[in-house]
N, C-alpha and C positions, 0 to 999 in steps of 0.2 A: 666236748663230747664227740666221739667218733662213731660212725656206723662201722659195721664190720668191713664193708667194702672200702671205706675211707682208710681204715687202719691197715688193711691189706695193701692198698695202693701205696700208702706212705712207707710201709716196711719194704716194699719192693723198690721204691724210689731211693730209699736210704741204704739199701743193702750194701752198695760199694763202700760207704762210709763205715758201716758196722763191720764189714770184713776188714777194713783198714784198722779199726779199733782193735780187733782181735790180734792182728799181726803186731801192732804196736805194743799191745799188752804182753805178748810173748817175748818180743825183743827186749822190753824193759825188764821183765822177770829174769831173762838170761843175763843181761848186762849187769843187773844188781847182784845176781848170784856170783858171776865171775869176779866182780870187784870186791865182794865180801870174802870170797874164798882165796883169790890169788892177787887181788889188788890191780889186776889188768884184765882187759877183755878185747877180743878182736872187734867188738861192737863199739868200742870207744871208752870214754871215761865219764867224769862227772858232768861235763858239758853236754854229752850225748844223753845222759840220764835226764837232765833238765829239759833238753829239747824234746825227747820222747814224751815226758810228762806233759809238757805244754801242748803238744799235738794231740795226745790222748784226751786231755781235759777239754781241748777245743771241740773235739767230736762229741764228748758228753754234753757240753753246753749246747751244741747244735741240736742234739736230740731233745734235750729239755726245752729248747726254744720252739720246738714243734708241739709242745704240750704232751710229750711222751714222758712217762714216769720210768726212770732208770732204777730198777729194783735190785739189780745185780750186775757185777762187773766181771766176775770169773766164776761161773759162766755169765755171759751177758743175758740179762732178764729184763724185758721191756713190757710195760703195761700201757694200754691205751684206754682211757676212760670212755665208757659207752653205756648203752642200755640194752637189756634183753628182757622181753616179756614184762616191761614196765619196771624192772629193777635195775639199779645201778650195778654195772659189771665192769671188769677190766679185761679187755681183749689182751691175751697174754702170749708173748713170743719169747721162747727160750733158745739160746744159742744151740744150733744143731737142728732146730725145726726147719723144715723146708718151706713152710707157709705159716701164716698166722691162723692156726686151727684150734686154739684153746681159749677159754675164758674162765673167770671165776667171779663169784659175787664179791663185792668189795669187802664185806665183813668176814669172808671166809679165808681170804688170802690164798697163797699158792697151794696150800693143802686141799683147797676146794676146787682145784683146777679140773675142768671138764672139756671134752671135745665139743666143738661148735656143732 
């Protein structure tokens, strides 16, 4: 369980890794598209695909190792289990958010997302 302050601190600490994940995701998408369309890419070939996948999955494992729930990959959606007013909630960070400023009750999911 994370307090809001703990979740915010962790997202700030891990932000460089999350930003790296976003770049790797884009590189991998472009590389796969090039290889599918033309069979070649300035980003490399199959070995580079496998390398990017390994780096990307390493970051995802790192996030889950911190007890963060990775709910989305494109866009990145991260949930941090916590409690608010005696109820279980998930502090919710979506790619593009400047700060962890949202939560939702566990049973409501993303559609129940509210500002902190």
